[in-house]
ROKOLPA-123977 format. One line per 10 residues: number of its first residue (from 1); their letters; for each residue x, y, z of C-alpha. Coordinates in Angstrom, 1 decimal. Example, Ala and Ser with C-alpha at 12.3 -4.5 7.8 and 13.67 -1.06 7.14 Angstrom:
BEGIN
1	AS	12.3:-4.5:7.8 ~ 13.7:-1.1:7.1
end
This chain:
BEGIN
1	MADQQQSDTA	-21.4:99.3:14.0 ~ -23.3:98.3:17.2 ~ -22.5:102.1:18.4 ~ -24.1:103.6:15.9 ~ -27.7:101.8:16.3 ~ -27.8:103.4:19.7 ~ -28.9:107.0:17.9 ~ -32.1:108.2:18.6 ~ -33.4:108.2:15.0 ~ -33.3:104.9:13.5
11	PSWWSRPAGP	-31.8:104.7:10.1 ~ -34.5:104.6:7.3 ~ -33.1:101.5:5.5 ~ -34.6:99.1:8.1 ~ -37.7:100.9:10.0 ~ -41.2:100.5:9.3 ~ -43.4:102.7:7.3 ~ -44.6:105.5:9.3 ~ -48.1:104.6:8.7 ~ -50.7:103.7:6.5
21	EAAAGAEPGP	-50.8:107.2:4.8 ~ -47.0:106.5:3.7 ~ -48.0:103.3:1.9 ~ -51.1:104.8:0.2 ~ -49.1:107.5:-1.3 ~ -49.3:110.6:1.1 ~ -47.2:113.7:0.1 ~ -43.4:113.5:0.9 ~ -41.7:116.0:3.5 ~ -39.2:118.0:2.5
31	PAEPGAGSDP	-36.0:116.6:0.9 ~ -33.6:115.5:3.2 ~ -30.1:117.0:3.0 ~ -27.4:115.0:1.9 ~ -25.2:113.3:4.6 ~ -23.5:110.2:5.9 ~ -25.1:107.4:4.2 ~ -26.2:108.9:1.0 ~ -24.7:108.2:-2.2 ~ -25.6:110.0:-5.6
41	ADGPAPQATV	-24.8:107.3:-7.3 ~ -27.5:105.5:-5.7 ~ -30.2:107.6:-7.1 ~ -32.7:109.8:-5.3 ~ -32.2:110.5:-1.7 ~ -34.8:108.5:0.7 ~ -38.0:110.1:1.8 ~ -38.1:111.3:5.0 ~ -40.1:108.8:7.2 ~ -41.4:109.0:10.9
51	PGPRYDPWGE	-39.2:107.8:13.6 ~ -40.4:103.8:14.4 ~ -39.7:102.0:17.3 ~ -36.3:101.6:18.6 ~ -34.4:98.3:17.4 ~ -33.0:96.2:19.9 ~ -30.9:93.3:18.7 ~ -30.9:91.5:21.7 ~ -34.8:91.6:21.9 ~ -36.9:88.5:22.0
61	RPLQVADQGK	-38.6:89.4:18.7 ~ -36.2:91.7:16.7 ~ -37.6:93.5:14.0 ~ -37.8:92.6:10.6 ~ -37.7:94.4:7.6 ~ -40.7:95.1:5.9 ~ -42.2:94.0:2.6 ~ -43.1:97.0:0.7 ~ -44.2:95.2:-2.6 ~ -47.1:96.3:-5.0
71	APGGRGIRLR	-50.5:96.5:-3.7 ~ -52.4:93.0:-3.8 ~ -53.4:92.4:-7.4 ~ -50.2:92.9:-8.7 ~ -48.0:90.9:-10.4 ~ -46.2:89.6:-7.4 ~ -49.4:88.2:-6.3 ~ -50.3:86.5:-9.5 ~ -47.0:85.1:-9.5 ~ -47.2:83.8:-5.7
81	HAVALSLGTA	-50.6:82.2:-6.8 ~ -49.0:80.6:-9.7 ~ -46.3:79.4:-8.0 ~ -48.9:77.7:-5.2 ~ -51.1:76.3:-7.7 ~ -48.1:74.9:-10.0 ~ -46.9:73.4:-6.7 ~ -50.2:72.1:-5.7 ~ -50.7:70.4:-9.1 ~ -47.5:68.8:-9.0
91	LLAGGIGGWL	-48.2:67.5:-5.6 ~ -51.5:66.4:-6.6 ~ -50.3:64.7:-9.8 ~ -47.5:62.9:-7.6 ~ -49.9:61.5:-5.1 ~ -52.2:60.2:-7.7 ~ -49.0:58.8:-9.7 ~ -47.6:57.0:-6.4 ~ -51.3:55.6:-5.8 ~ -51.7:54.2:-8.9
101	GVLAERQTGT	-48.1:52.8:-9.0 ~ -48.8:50.7:-5.6 ~ -52.3:49.9:-7.1 ~ -50.5:48.6:-10.5 ~ -47.7:46.5:-8.1 ~ -50.2:44.9:-6.0 ~ -52.3:43.8:-9.0 ~ -49.3:42.6:-10.5 ~ -48.3:40.9:-7.5 ~ -51.5:38.9:-7.3
111	RLELPQAAVE	-51.1:37.7:-10.9 ~ -47.6:36.5:-10.6 ~ -46.7:32.9:-11.3 ~ -43.7:31.5:-12.3 ~ -43.6:28.7:-14.7 ~ -43.5:25.1:-13.3 ~ -43.7:21.3:-14.4 ~ -47.1:19.8:-13.6 ~ -47.5:17.2:-11.1 ~ -46.6:14.1:-12.9
121	SKGRAPDSVA	-47.1:10.3:-12.3 ~ -44.6:9.2:-9.5 ~ -44.3:5.9:-11.2 ~ -40.8:4.8:-12.2 ~ -39.1:2.5:-14.8 ~ -38.7:-0.5:-12.4 ~ -35.2:-1.0:-13.6 ~ -34.4:2.9:-12.6 ~ -32.8:3.5:-9.3 ~ -36.0:5.1:-8.0
131	GIAATALPGV	-37.9:1.7:-9.4 ~ -35.5:-0.3:-7.7 ~ -35.6:1.5:-4.5 ~ -39.4:1.6:-4.4 ~ -39.4:-2.1:-4.8 ~ -36.8:-3.3:-2.3 ~ -37.3:-0.7:0.7 ~ -40.1:-2.5:2.0 ~ -37.8:-5.4:2.5 ~ -34.8:-4.2:4.2
141	VTLHVRGTGG	-34.6:-3.5:7.7 ~ -32.4:-1.3:10.2 ~ -31.2:-3.2:13.4 ~ -30.4:-1.4:16.5 ~ -28.1:-3.5:18.7 ~ -27.2:-3.3:22.3 ~ -24.5:-5.5:23.9 ~ -21.8:-5.5:26.5 ~ -19.4:-3.4:24.2 ~ -22.0:-0.6:23.4
151	SGTGTGFVLD	-24.6:0.1:20.8 ~ -24.5:0.0:17.5 ~ -26.8:0.2:14.0 ~ -26.9:-2.2:10.9 ~ -29.0:-3.2:8.4 ~ -30.6:-6.5:7.1 ~ -33.3:-8.1:4.8 ~ -36.6:-10.2:4.9 ~ -35.7:-13.5:3.5 ~ -38.9:-15.2:4.0
161	QQGHILTNNH	-42.5:-15.0:5.5 ~ -41.4:-16.6:8.6 ~ -39.6:-13.4:9.7 ~ -36.2:-14.4:9.3 ~ -33.7:-11.7:8.5 ~ -30.1:-11.8:7.0 ~ -27.3:-9.4:8.3 ~ -23.6:-9.6:9.1 ~ -22.0:-11.4:12.0 ~ -20.5:-8.4:13.2
171	VVSDAKDITV	-23.5:-6.5:13.6 ~ -25.0:-9.0:16.0 ~ -21.9:-10.5:17.4 ~ -22.2:-8.9:21.0 ~ -25.8:-8.6:21.0 ~ -28.1:-8.8:24.0 ~ -30.9:-7.0:22.5 ~ -31.9:-6.4:19.2 ~ -34.7:-4.1:17.5 ~ -35.5:-4.1:14.2
181	TFSTGESVPA	-37.2:-1.3:12.3 ~ -38.9:-1.6:9.0 ~ -39.2:1.0:6.4 ~ -42.6:2.2:7.6 ~ -41.4:3.0:11.1 ~ -42.4:0.3:13.2 ~ -40.0:-1.4:15.4 ~ -40.0:-5.1:16.7 ~ -37.6:-6.9:19.0 ~ -35.4:-9.8:17.4
191	ELVGRDGGYD	-33.9:-12.9:18.3 ~ -30.6:-13.9:16.9 ~ -30.9:-17.6:15.0 ~ -27.3:-18.4:14.3 ~ -24.2:-16.7:13.0 ~ -20.9:-17.6:11.7 ~ -17.9:-15.2:11.8 ~ -15.8:-17.1:9.4 ~ -18.5:-16.0:6.7 ~ -19.6:-12.6:8.3
201	LAVVKVEGVR	-23.0:-13.5:8.3 ~ -26.0:-14.0:10.8 ~ -29.5:-14.7:10.6 ~ -32.2:-13.0:13.3 ~ -36.0:-13.5:13.2 ~ -38.8:-11.4:14.3 ~ -42.5:-12.7:15.4 ~ -46.0:-11.5:14.7 ~ -45.1:-9.2:11.7 ~ -48.0:-9.1:9.1
211	GLQPLSLGNS	-47.1:-8.4:5.5 ~ -43.5:-8.9:5.2 ~ -42.0:-8.4:1.9 ~ -38.9:-10.6:1.0 ~ -36.4:-9.6:-1.2 ~ -36.1:-11.7:-4.4 ~ -32.5:-13.2:-4.2 ~ -30.5:-13.4:-7.8 ~ -27.4:-15.3:-8.6 ~ -23.9:-13.6:-8.2
221	ENVQVGDPVV	-22.6:-16.1:-10.7 ~ -24.2:-13.7:-13.6 ~ -22.8:-10.6:-12.4 ~ -20.4:-9.0:-14.7 ~ -18.1:-6.1:-14.1 ~ -19.8:-2.6:-14.9 ~ -23.3:-3.9:-14.1 ~ -25.3:-1.1:-12.0 ~ -26.2:-1.9:-8.7 ~ -27.9:-0.1:-5.7
231	AIGAPFDLSN	-27.2:-0.2:-2.1 ~ -29.8:0.1:0.5 ~ -28.8:0.6:4.4 ~ -28.8:3.0:7.0 ~ -25.1:4.6:7.0 ~ -24.6:6.3:10.5 ~ -28.1:5.6:11.2 ~ -29.7:7.2:8.5 ~ -32.1:4.7:7.5 ~ -33.3:3.7:4.2
241	TVTAGIISAT	-30.6:5.4:2.7 ~ -30.1:4.4:-1.2 ~ -27.0:5.0:-3.4 ~ -26.1:3.5:-6.7 ~ -23.0:2.8:-8.9 ~ -21.5:-0.2:-10.6 ~ -19.8:-3.5:-10.1 ~ -16.3:-2.6:-10.1 ~ -14.9:-6.1:-9.8 ~ -15.6:-9.7:-8.8
251	GRPITAGGDK	-13.9:-12.3:-7.0 ~ -12.0:-9.5:-5.0 ~ -10.2:-11.5:-1.6 ~ -10.8:-9.8:1.2 ~ -10.4:-10.4:5.2 ~ -12.3:-8.5:7.7 ~ -12.3:-8.4:11.4 ~ -9.4:-9.8:13.2 ~ -10.0:-7.4:16.3 ~ -9.9:-10.2:18.7
261	GDGSDISYVD	-6.4:-11.1:18.0 ~ -6.8:-14.6:18.0 ~ -8.1:-15.2:14.1 ~ -11.6:-16.4:15.4 ~ -13.5:-13.4:14.0 ~ -11.5:-13.0:10.7 ~ -14.1:-13.4:7.9 ~ -12.9:-14.4:4.4 ~ -14.8:-13.0:1.7 ~ -14.4:-13.8:-2.0
271	ALQTDAPINP	-16.4:-10.4:-2.6 ~ -18.3:-8.4:-5.1 ~ -16.5:-4.8:-5.4 ~ -18.7:-1.7:-5.9 ~ -18.3:2.0:-5.9 ~ -22.0:2.7:-4.7 ~ -21.5:4.3:-1.5 ~ -21.6:2.6:1.4 ~ -20.6:3.4:5.0 ~ -20.7:2.2:8.6
281	GNSGGPLLDA	-24.4:1.1:9.3 ~ -24.7:-0.1:5.8 ~ -23.3:-3.7:7.2 ~ -25.6:-6.7:6.3 ~ -27.7:-4.7:3.9 ~ -28.6:-5.7:0.0 ~ -26.6:-4.7:-3.2 ~ -29.3:-5.2:-5.6 ~ -29.0:-5.7:-9.4 ~ -31.1:-3.8:-12.1
291	KARVIGINSA	-34.2:-6.1:-11.5 ~ -34.1:-5.5:-7.8 ~ -32.6:-8.7:-6.7 ~ -30.2:-9.4:-4.2 ~ -26.6:-10.0:-5.6 ~ -24.7:-9.3:-2.6 ~ -24.7:-8.8:1.3 ~ -22.5:-5.3:2.0 ~ -20.0:-6.1:4.6 ~ -17.0:-4.2:4.2
301	IRGADKGDTE	-15.3:-0.8:3.1 ~ -11.7:-0.1:2.3 ~ -10.8:3.7:4.0 ~ -8.5:6.1:2.9 ~ -5.2:6.2:4.8 ~ -4.9:9.2:7.6 ~ -1.8:7.9:9.6 ~ 0.1:4.8:10.5 ~ -2.6:3.8:12.8 ~ -6.0:5.0:11.6
311	KQSGSIGLGF	-8.0:5.1:8.4 ~ -10.6:7.4:7.4 ~ -14.2:5.7:8.1 ~ -16.3:7.0:5.3 ~ -16.8:5.6:1.9 ~ -14.0:6.3:-0.7 ~ -15.8:4.0:-3.4 ~ -14.4:0.9:-2.6 ~ -17.1:-1.5:-1.0 ~ -17.4:-5.0:-0.9
321	AIPVNQGKRV	-20.4:-7.3:-0.7 ~ -20.4:-10.8:0.1 ~ -22.1:-12.5:-3.1 ~ -25.5:-13.7:-2.6 ~ -24.8:-17.4:-3.5 ~ -22.4:-17.8:-0.6 ~ -25.0:-15.9:1.6 ~ -27.9:-18.1:0.6 ~ -26.3:-21.1:1.4 ~ -25.1:-20.2:5.0
331	AEELIRTGRA	-28.4:-18.7:5.7 ~ -30.2:-22.0:4.9 ~ -27.6:-23.9:7.2 ~ -28.2:-21.2:9.9 ~ -32.1:-21.5:10.0 ~ -32.0:-25.2:9.7 ~ -29.3:-26.0:12.3 ~ -28.1:-22.5:14.0 ~ -24.5:-23.2:12.7 ~ -22.9:-23.1:9.1
341	THPVIGVTLD	-20.5:-25.6:7.8 ~ -16.8:-24.6:6.1 ~ -15.6:-26.4:3.0 ~ -11.8:-27.5:3.8 ~ -9.0:-29.3:2.0 ~ -7.8:-30.7:5.4 ~ -4.1:-29.1:5.5 ~ -2.3:-26.5:7.9 ~ -0.9:-23.3:6.0 ~ 2.3:-21.7:6.6
351	MEYTGDGARV	0.7:-18.1:7.2 ~ 4.1:-16.6:7.5 ~ 5.2:-17.6:4.2 ~ 6.2:-14.8:2.1 ~ 6.7:-16.0:-1.3 ~ 4.0:-16.3:-4.2 ~ 1.6:-18.8:-3.6 ~ 0.1:-20.7:-0.4 ~ 2.8:-23.0:1.4 ~ 1.6:-26.0:2.9
361	ATKGDGGKPA	3.5:-26.2:6.6 ~ 5.8:-29.1:7.4 ~ 4.5:-29.5:10.9 ~ 0.6:-28.9:12.2 ~ -0.3:-27.2:15.5 ~ 1.2:-29.2:18.6 ~ 3.4:-31.1:16.7 ~ 0.6:-33.0:14.7 ~ 1.0:-33.6:10.8 ~ 0.6:-30.6:8.6
371	VTADGPGARA	-1.6:-32.7:6.4 ~ -4.7:-34.3:8.5 ~ -4.7:-38.3:7.7 ~ -7.2:-39.2:5.3 ~ -8.4:-35.8:4.9 ~ -9.1:-34.3:1.4 ~ -5.4:-33.1:0.9 ~ -3.9:-36.2:1.6 ~ -6.1:-38.2:-0.4 ~ -5.4:-35.9:-3.5
381	GIQGGDVITK	-1.6:-36.5:-2.9 ~ -0.6:-32.8:-1.0 ~ 2.5:-33.2:1.1 ~ 4.2:-30.6:3.7 ~ 6.3:-28.1:2.1 ~ 3.9:-27.8:-1.4 ~ 3.1:-24.7:-2.5 ~ -0.4:-24.4:-3.8 ~ -0.3:-21.9:-7.0 ~ -3.4:-21.9:-8.2
391	VDGVRVHGGD	-7.0:-23.1:-7.8 ~ -9.2:-23.9:-10.8 ~ -6.7:-22.4:-12.9 ~ -6.8:-19.0:-11.0 ~ -3.5:-17.9:-9.4 ~ -3.6:-17.5:-5.6 ~ -0.4:-15.2:-3.9 ~ -0.9:-16.0:-0.1 ~ -2.7:-18.3:2.5 ~ -5.0:-15.8:2.8
401	ELVIKIRAHR	-6.4:-15.9:-0.9 ~ -6.6:-19.9:-1.0 ~ -8.8:-20.0:2.1 ~ -11.0:-17.4:0.3 ~ -11.1:-19.5:-2.9 ~ -12.1:-22.5:-1.0 ~ -14.8:-20.9:1.3 ~ -16.3:-19.8:-2.0 ~ -17.4:-23.7:-2.6 ~ -19.6:-25.7:-0.9
411	PGDPLTLTVL	-18.4:-28.9:1.0 ~ -18.4:-32.0:-1.5 ~ -17.2:-29.6:-4.5 ~ -14.7:-30.8:-6.8 ~ -11.8:-28.7:-7.2 ~ -8.4:-28.7:-9.0 ~ -5.2:-27.3:-7.1 ~ -1.9:-26.6:-9.0 ~ 1.2:-27.4:-6.5 ~ 4.6:-26.6:-6.9
421	RDGRERTLEL	7.0:-29.1:-5.5 ~ 10.7:-29.6:-5.8 ~ 10.6:-26.8:-8.7 ~ 7.9:-28.9:-11.0 ~ 4.4:-27.8:-11.1 ~ 1.8:-30.7:-10.4 ~ -2.3:-30.7:-11.2 ~ -3.9:-32.4:-8.2 ~ -7.8:-33.3:-7.9 ~ -9.5:-32.9:-4.5
431	VLGSANGS	-12.9:-32.8:-3.4 ~ -13.8:-30.6:-0.5 ~ -14.4:-31.7:3.2 ~ -16.5:-30.0:5.7 ~ -16.1:-28.6:9.0 ~ -18.3:-26.6:11.7 ~ -18.0:-23.2:11.5 ~ -18.0:-20.7:14.3
end
């Protein structure tokens, strides 16, 4: 094919018209002879034309087949005009529609408003959790303590206008520097007034603080299982944290501390149990009733077992609080004298006894008698080897429980003990004595 295109006379099917005359209808030349490239089936033979410029397929601008359509004003031109007009109209309509759509969207966007509740009064019922928190928070403080063993965080609450604050002993027992932060964010230094490890209670004092709001003290004797309670504290140094729950149990005997190994830091608590979440940092904070009165001092939690030697430190819903009646008595003594007294029965207990009840030892420390001469127990008739099974009719199952039940009372309180001796039960009456605490 490429070889044929090199002939002197270019084929007529791709050449330009000879000139204007051919396009205008000039007379055709003599008919061409039939030859190669013609076919009678195709119709009349093509008209002769003047040779055009030679086609060079490798040139910069190869020639194109000319359009030999109808003259201007014909149907082809009208069709093109109609197509162009339709296209222009469509573009214009699309543009106008798009602009109107954007405008409508903008106008709709400026008027968009989702439904929302109106601003309401922030007041809450006094016995709701929010109402209790609003009442109590101004009287709750966060304690930051630094000592020889490091630093820590605890909680406390204001007792009076003189600046006395009640907290746990284990919060401040190693304190060299104590800072108290109020719910307003104001921080002031505090001094230790007194503490007692056996009750795990301590009192600190701030000076020069105006507008103190002491919390009202309730009566832990009125507490019933199922009562709603609110705890406030600074778990993991998150100050002013409020949690809620119920009283899960009362009179729950627990011991806490004992890290020193000599028993001097063990606290014995006849505790209120609650499922209100409390964590490290809540220690010393108030447990409040539905009237925002303090009924307990949050002191300990029971962690979930993780292994043989460690426990999970977070709350699992087993929190324990020192009853406020006990806290009030100890706080008053600490403010007055710097020390607290402990009720005693004047006997040495056999803490290795594994039977049911608390057994009185046969010998005391250093070979002394297990029953103190002329002490409360001796005057009531207790003897070495006796097993104390009940206190005021409530059964005790070990020596720790007996200590806890006794310390739930005041020195001078009367007490009824049930004692098992030689297989027989006896009922003994005694009056509790007094001993200085730590």
